[in-house]
C-alpha positions in Angstrom: 92.2 93.8 82.7 91.6 98.1 83.2 93.4 98.8 79.6 91.3 96.0 77.8 88.0 97.5 79.7 88.9 100.9 78.9 89.4 100.1 75.0 85.4 99.8 74.5 85.5 103.6 74.9 87.7 104.2 71.9 85.0 104.2 69.3 82.3 106.6 71.7 85.4 108.7 72.1 86.5 109.2 68.7 82.8 109.5 67.5 81.7 111.8 69.9 85.1 114.2 69.9 85.6 114.5 72.8 89.5 114.4 74.6 91.5 114.8 77.9 91.8 118.6 77.5 95.6 119.2 78.4 96.7 115.4 76.7 94.8 116.9 73.6 96.9 120.1 73.0 99.9 118.3 73.2 99.1 114.9 71.7 98.2 116.3 68.4 100.3 114.5 65.8 102.7 116.9 63.6 101.4 116.8 60.0 104.8 115.7 58.8 104.8 112.8 60.9 101.3 111.9 60.3 101.7 111.5 56.5 105.0 109.5 57.1 103.7 107.2 59.6 103.2 103.6 59.2 99.6 102.7 57.9 97.7 100.8 60.0 94.5 99.9 57.5 92.4 101.7 54.6 89.0 101.9 55.7 86.8 103.4 52.4 89.7 105.1 50.3 90.9 106.7 54.4 94.0 105.9 56.2 94.6 104.7 59.7 98.2 104.6 60.9 100.6 104.3 63.5 100.3 107.9 64.5 96.3 107.9 65.2 96.7 104.2 66.9 98.9 106.4 69.3 97.0 109.3 69.9 93.8 106.7 71.0 95.9 105.1 73.3 97.4 108.0 75.2 93.6 109.7 74.8 91.9 107.2 76.5 94.5 105.2 78.6 96.2 108.7 80.5 98.8 109.1 78.3 100.1 105.2 77.5 102.3 104.5 74.9 101.5 101.6 72.3 104.7 100.2 73.4 103.7 99.5 76.6 100.4 97.4 75.2 101.0 93.7 73.9 100.2 92.8 70.3 96.4 91.5 71.3 95.6 94.8 73.4 97.0 97.3 69.8 94.6 95.1 68.1 91.4 95.8 69.7 92.0 99.2 69.8 93.1 99.4 66.4 89.8 96.9 65.6 87.9 99.8 67.2 88.9 102.8 65.3 88.6 100.6 62.0 85.1 100.2 63.4 84.6 104.4 64.6 86.2 105.1 60.8 83.2 102.9 59.2 80.2 104.9 61.7 81.8 108.1 61.0 82.2 107.8 57.2 78.3 106.7 57.3 77.0 109.2 59.3 78.7 111.9 57.6 77.2 110.6 54.0 73.8 110.9 55.8 74.1 114.3 56.8 72.0 116.8 55.5 73.7 120.8 55.0 72.7 122.4 58.0 74.0 119.4 60.1 76.8 119.3 58.2 77.4 122.9 58.9 77.0 122.5 62.8 79.7 119.6 62.8 81.8 121.6 60.5 81.5 124.6 63.7 81.8 122.2 66.3 85.3 120.8 65.1 87.0 124.7 64.2 85.9 125.6 67.3 87.5 122.0 69.1 90.8 122.8 66.8 90.7 126.5 68.2 90.4 125.0 71.4 93.6 122.5 71.2 95.7 125.6 69.6 94.6 127.7 72.4 96.0 125.1 75.0 99.2 124.8 72.9 99.9 128.3 73.1 98.8 128.2 76.8 101.6 125.7 77.1 104.5 127.1 75.0 104.2 130.9 74.7 102.5 131.7 78.2 104.2 131.3 81.6 101.9 132.9 84.8 104.2 134.5 87.5 103.3 132.4 90.7 101.2 133.6 92.7 102.5 135.3 96.4 101.4 135.8 99.5 100.8 139.5 98.7 98.5 138.7 96.5 96.8 135.7 98.7 96.4 138.9 101.7 95.1 141.0 99.5 92.3 138.9 98.3 91.5 137.8 101.6 91.3 140.8 103.0 89.3 141.9 100.0 86.9 138.8 100.1 86.4 137.5 103.7 82.9 136.6 103.0 84.5 133.8 100.6 86.4 132.2 103.8 83.3 132.2 106.4 83.1 135.5 107.3 79.6 136.6 107.7 77.0 138.9 109.9 74.3 136.2 111.8 71.5 138.2 113.0 69.0 136.6 115.4 65.4 138.2 115.8 62.4 138.5 118.4 59.3 137.4 117.1 55.8 138.1 119.1 53.1 137.1 117.4 49.7 135.0 118.7 49.5 131.2 119.3 46.1 131.3 116.9 44.4 133.1 114.2 43.0 136.4 114.9 39.6 136.6 115.3 37.4 139.5 113.8 36.5 140.6 117.3 39.2 140.2 118.8 41.3 142.3 116.2 41.7 145.5 117.8 42.3 144.0 121.3 45.4 142.2 119.9 46.9 144.4 118.1 46.6 147.2 121.0 48.9 144.8 123.0 51.5 144.0 120.4 52.0 148.1 119.9 52.0 148.5 123.3 54.3 144.9 123.9 56.4 146.2 121.2 57.5 149.2 122.8 59.3 147.8 126.3 62.3 145.9 126.7 61.8 142.1 127.9 59.1 140.5 124.8 59.1 137.5 126.5 58.8 138.4 129.8 55.6 140.9 128.8 54.2 138.2 126.1 54.0 136.2 129.2 52.2 138.3 131.4 49.9 139.3 128.8 49.0 135.9 128.1 47.2 135.5 131.5 43.9 136.8 131.4 44.5 138.1 127.7 45.1 137.3 124.3 47.4 133.6 123.8 51.0 135.7 122.6 53.9 133.6 121.4 57.2 134.5 121.8 60.3 132.8 119.8 63.8 133.7 118.5 65.1 132.4 115.3 68.1 133.6 112.6 67.5 134.1 109.0 68.6 130.8 108.0 65.9 128.8 109.8 64.3 126.4 108.4 60.6 127.2 110.0 60.4 130.5 109.1 58.3 131.1 106.2 59.0 133.1 103.4 56.6 135.8 103.5 58.3 136.2 107.5 61.8 136.1 106.5 61.2 139.2 104.2 59.5 140.8 107.4 62.5 140.5 109.2 64.9 141.7 105.9 63.1 144.8 106.3 64.5 145.7 110.4 67.2 147.7 110.1 69.4 148.8 113.3 67.6 148.8 116.0 63.9 149.5 114.6 61.2 147.0 115.2 59.1 146.1 112.5 55.7 146.9 111.7 52.7 144.6 112.7 52.6 142.6 109.7 49.7 139.4 109.2 50.8 135.9 107.7 48.6 133.4 107.6 46.0 135.0 109.7 48.5 135.6 112.9 49.8 139.1 113.6 53.7 139.4 113.6 56.1 142.1 115.1 59.7 141.5 115.1 63.3 143.0 115.9 66.7 141.7 116.0 68.2 140.8 119.1 71.7 139.9 118.6 74.3 140.7 115.9 77.0 138.0 115.9 79.6 138.9 113.5 81.8 135.6 112.6 84.9 136.1 111.3 86.9 134.8 108.6 89.1 131.0 108.2 92.0 131.7 109.4 94.5 132.4 106.1 97.1 129.9 107.0 93.6 127.6 106.7 92.6 128.7 103.6 95.9 129.1 101.3 95.6 126.0 99.1 91.5 128.0 98.3 93.5 131.0 97.7 96.1 129.2 95.6 93.1 128.0 93.3 91.6 131.1 93.0 94.1 133.4 92.2 96.2 130.9 89.4 93.6 131.8 86.8 94.1 134.8 87.4 97.5 135.0 86.9 97.5 133.3 83.7 94.6 135.3 82.5 96.9 138.2 83.1 99.9 136.3 81.4 98.0 135.3 78.6 96.7 138.7 77.6 100.2 140.0 77.4 101.2 137.3 75.1 98.5 137.7 72.9 98.7 141.5 72.8 101.2 141.9 70.1 99.1 139.3 67.8 95.6 141.0 68.6 97.5 144.2 68.1 98.7 142.9 64.7 94.9 140.8 64.0 92.8 142.6 61.6 89.8 142.2 63.9 86.2 144.2 62.9 83.5 143.2 65.8 79.7 143.8 64.0 76.0 143.4 65.0 75.2 144.3 68.6 79.2 144.4 69.6 80.1 146.7 66.6 80.8 149.7 68.8 83.6 147.3 70.6 85.5 148.5 68.0 85.6 152.1 69.2 86.9 151.4 72.3 
């Protein structure tokens, strides 16, 4: 049974202090309700109440209520909570001062996170993402939706490493050939009775392009050709053969992606607006390396 299988996670989750995000924020029990809740177990001078049981079930079983579980299942959850409390009390007693301080910082951070989520839920209303916003973002960041420029390069090199005796001849041939229009035909012509040259076309994302060669290709601007560069004993000369501008995906196909990208922006704006009066009224003083923030 899936419910029973999930119960074994209760102890781990309680000890780890982890939860289910929004469910945690909405499920934080009211202090007065917790105080008046029936006590289900006493553990070393502390109480486990019906509220604790309800929170554990809701957190670990996707928001379900204890009313949906039979008595046997509720007993298993309660026993797991008791075990977790015993282990937590035992471990807390063994903590040194530094570990205790670290634990308190984590608890404080977790508490702030829950309260922040509750503030977002109760007091922040984000405006919906509009068609105009999506269009503006889409036009400003086409590269995020597939737009890119693909350059194909022509390369001339030798089929083998150049020996010192033939180095000058090879370089002269490459310089002459580099000024011609059809590198492929010229390479075939020169290779007859001369140094064996190799012509090829590559793109930057070609897996066969070595890092140093990729760096050479990136250095080429416009219609220029590169200088002759030796890589692993072979001379290379390159130029751009073609440029293809690939457009972004149609707006109609990326609306979901746009909404997901812009929704947090709207929430952030609404959060800043809702919290502005609180920030204005708070006593805030930055210190250390951030002391200058107070002057802004």
